[in-house]
C-alpha positions in Angstrom: 5.8 -38.1 172.3 9.0 -39.7 173.8 9.4 -41.7 170.6 9.1 -38.7 168.4 11.8 -36.9 170.5 14.1 -40.0 170.1 13.5 -39.9 166.4 14.3 -36.2 166.2 17.5 -36.5 168.3 18.6 -39.4 166.1 18.0 -37.4 163.0 20.0 -34.4 164.4 22.9 -36.7 165.4 22.7 -38.2 161.9 23.2 -34.7 160.3 26.3 -34.2 162.3 27.4 -37.8 161.4 26.9 -37.2 157.7 28.7 -33.9 157.7 31.8 -35.4 159.5 31.7 -38.6 157.6 31.6 -37.1 154.1 34.4 -34.6 154.9 36.6 -37.3 156.3 35.7 -40.4 154.3 34.9 -42.3 157.5 31.2 -42.7 157.0 28.5 -41.3 159.4 28.8 -44.2 161.8 31.8 -42.6 163.6 29.2 -40.3 165.3 26.1 -42.4 165.2 27.5 -45.5 167.0 29.0 -43.7 170.0 25.7 -41.6 170.4 23.5 -44.7 170.2 25.7 -46.8 172.5 26.5 -44.0 175.1 23.6 -41.5 175.0 20.8 -43.9 174.2 22.0 -47.1 175.8 21.4 -49.1 172.5 23.2 -52.5 172.7 26.3 -52.6 170.5 25.2 -54.9 167.7 22.0 -52.9 167.2 24.2 -49.8 167.2 26.6 -51.3 164.6 23.7 -52.4 162.4 22.3 -48.8 162.4 25.9 -47.5 161.8 26.3 -49.6 158.6 22.9 -48.2 157.4 24.2 -44.6 158.0 27.3 -45.5 156.1 25.2 -46.5 153.1 23.3 -43.2 153.3 26.6 -41.2 153.4 28.1 -43.1 150.5 25.0 -43.0 148.3 24.6 -39.3 148.9 28.2 -38.1 148.5 29.2 -40.8 145.9 27.4 -39.2 143.0 28.6 -35.7 143.9 32.3 -36.8 144.2 32.1 -38.8 140.9 30.6 -35.7 139.2 33.5 -33.5 140.5 36.0 -36.2 139.3 37.4 -36.6 142.9 36.3 -40.3 143.3 38.4 -42.8 141.3 36.1 -45.7 140.3 38.8 -47.9 139.0 41.0 -47.7 142.1 38.0 -48.0 144.4 36.7 -51.1 142.7 40.2 -52.7 142.6 40.5 -52.4 146.4 36.9 -53.7 146.9 38.0 -57.1 145.7 39.5 -57.7 149.1 37.4 -55.3 151.2 34.1 -57.0 150.6 35.3 -60.5 151.7 36.8 -58.7 154.8 33.4 -57.2 155.7 31.7 -60.6 155.4 34.2 -62.3 157.6 34.0 -59.3 160.2 30.2 -59.3 160.5 30.2 -63.0 161.0 32.8 -62.7 163.8 30.7 -60.0 165.5 27.5 -62.1 165.4 29.6 -64.9 167.0 31.1 -62.7 169.7 27.8 -61.0 170.6 26.1 -64.3 171.0 28.8 -65.2 173.6 28.2 -61.9 175.5 31.4 -60.2 174.4 29.9 -56.8 173.5 32.1 -54.7 175.7 35.3 -56.5 174.4 34.2 -55.5 170.9 34.1 -51.8 172.0 37.5 -51.9 173.7 38.9 -53.6 170.6 37.5 -50.9 168.3 38.9 -48.1 170.4 42.4 -49.8 170.5 42.4 -50.1 166.7 41.4 -46.5 166.2 44.0 -45.3 168.5 46.6 -47.3 166.5 45.3 -45.8 163.3 45.4 -42.3 164.8 49.1 -42.7 165.8 50.1 -44.1 162.4 48.2 -41.4 160.5 49.6 -38.5 162.6 53.1 -40.0 162.1 52.6 -40.4 158.4 51.3 -36.8 158.0 54.6 -35.5 159.6 57.0 -38.0 158.2 59.7 -36.6 155.9 60.6 -39.8 154.2 57.2 -41.0 152.7 57.0 -44.2 150.7 57.5 -44.0 147.0 54.6 -42.6 145.0 55.8 -44.1 141.8 53.2 -46.5 140.3 54.2 -50.2 140.7 53.8 -53.0 138.2 50.1 -53.8 139.0 49.2 -50.1 139.0 50.7 -49.5 135.6 49.1 -52.8 134.2 45.6 -51.8 135.4 45.9 -48.2 134.6 45.3 -47.1 138.3 45.9 -43.3 137.7 44.0 -40.2 137.0 43.7 -36.5 137.8 41.3 -34.0 139.4 40.9 -30.2 139.2 41.9 -28.6 142.6 39.7 -25.6 143.2 42.2 -24.2 145.8 45.3 -24.4 143.6 43.3 -23.8 140.4 45.1 -26.5 138.4 44.8 -30.2 137.3 46.5 -32.5 139.8 47.7 -35.9 138.3 48.1 -38.9 140.5 49.0 -42.7 140.3 48.4 -45.6 142.6 51.8 -46.6 144.2 52.1 -49.5 146.6 49.1 -51.7 145.6 50.3 -54.7 147.8 50.2 -52.5 151.0 47.0 -50.9 150.0 45.3 -54.2 149.4 46.3 -55.4 152.9 45.0 -52.3 154.6 41.7 -52.5 152.5 41.1 -56.1 153.8 41.6 -54.8 157.3 39.1 -52.1 156.5 36.6 -54.6 155.4 37.1 -56.7 158.5 36.7 -53.6 160.8 33.6 -52.4 158.9 31.8 -55.7 159.3 32.9 -56.2 163.0 32.2 -52.6 164.2 29.8 -51.1 161.7 31.9 -48.0 161.0 32.4 -48.4 157.3 36.2 -48.9 157.4 36.8 -45.5 156.1 39.4 -45.0 158.8 41.6 -47.6 157.1 40.6 -46.9 153.5 41.6 -43.3 153.6 45.0 -44.4 155.1 45.4 -47.1 152.5 44.7 -44.8 149.6 46.7 -41.7 151.0 49.7 -43.3 152.6 50.2 -46.6 150.7 48.5 -45.7 147.5 50.1 -42.2 147.4 46.9 -40.5 146.3 46.0 -36.9 147.2 44.0 -36.6 150.4 40.9 -35.2 148.7 41.0 -38.2 146.2 41.5 -40.6 149.1 38.5 -39.2 151.0 36.2 -39.1 148.0 37.1 -42.6 146.9 36.7 -43.9 150.4 33.2 -42.4 150.5 32.4 -44.5 147.4 33.9 -47.6 148.8 32.3 -47.6 152.2 28.8 -48.0 150.8 29.8 -51.2 149.0 31.6 -52.5 152.1 28.7 -51.6 154.4 26.2 -53.3 152.1 28.1 -56.6 152.5 28.4 -56.3 156.3 24.8 -55.2 156.8 23.5 -58.2 155.0 25.0 -60.5 157.6 23.8 -58.4 160.6 20.3 -58.1 159.0 20.1 -61.8 158.7 21.1 -62.1 162.4 18.4 -59.6 163.5 20.7 -56.8 164.5 19.3 -54.0 162.3 16.3 -52.2 163.9 14.5 -50.0 161.3 13.1 -47.6 164.0 16.7 -46.7 164.9 18.4 -47.0 161.6 15.8 -45.1 159.5 15.9 -41.7 161.2 19.7 -41.8 161.7 20.2 -42.6 158.0 17.8 -39.8 156.9 19.8 -37.2 159.0 23.1 -38.6 157.7 21.9 -38.2 154.1 21.3 -34.5 154.7 24.7 -34.0 156.5 26.5 -35.9 153.8 25.0 -33.7 151.1 26.3 -30.6 153.0 29.8 -32.1 153.5 30.1 -33.1 149.8 29.6 -29.4 148.8 32.3 -28.3 151.2 35.1 -30.9 150.4 36.2 -29.6 147.0 36.8 -26.1 148.6 39.1 -27.4 151.4 42.8 -27.8 151.3 44.2 -31.4 151.6 45.9 -30.5 154.9 42.6 -29.2 156.3 40.9 -32.4 155.4 43.7 -34.4 157.1 43.4 -32.3 160.4 39.7 -32.8 160.4 40.4 -36.5 160.1 42.7 -36.9 163.1 40.5 -35.5 166.0 37.5 -37.4 164.8 39.4 -40.7 165.2 40.8 -39.7 168.5 37.5 -38.7 170.0 35.8 -41.9 168.8 38.6 -44.0 170.1 38.5 -42.6 173.6 34.7 -42.7 173.7 34.3 -46.3 172.8 37.0 -47.5 175.1 35.4 -45.8 178.1 32.0 -47.3 177.1 33.6 -50.8 176.8 35.2 -50.3 180.3 31.9 -49.3 181.8 33.1 -45.8 182.6 30.9 -43.9 180.1 
């Protein structure tokens, strides 16, 4: 009976995770990992492994919907994945090494610190008057990293082009590293890379991030699976709930304003950062 209740609670947490993850492009792990670590006392590496599986569930559920709605940009997403996947492999390997040296709490504190930094940079970027150039650079023009989508709020086609590919590639590698180390999918960084450095609309950034996080999570989860840190009894119910929540979120995103999506994004990062830092310090 206790096991069934545990599975049910995990599935409910997964629904919330999938909804938040699909709307913000972060992946469902932003909710699942703190819930597992704090509420259920699951060791961090097991929580991270389950987090990557929920990220896969979010990405596979929402990816097709966003591609159908022409919000995800496949060309731009795959361009950034050339550095994100190696980053995930390196990050997951580092986590296995640190866990085997009993540095689980240090990983949680580091994750919280990184998220607070991203929160500050993203909030500053949202309010900054002098944004980086959104003109396509040489690489973007050569590879045709541009497109358009139909905005249901403004009822018109919105064109866009990838701008600073060098900066976006650097942040994308960091996204892969963070994804592999902490199991959160790296969407925190990918949305920032696409929206701030790449100059893409927030909706396109979120949708493309949802596509990318699944590929990145697949790379990182392979390393954690080989190390024995993916427990199917924990990952499966969380992933099932996440898939349902992600489906609901994918139907809402096209109807939201870009500003609304951004202000959903910020408090999610802040809450996650505070929670994991407290957990790492032994307070929560």
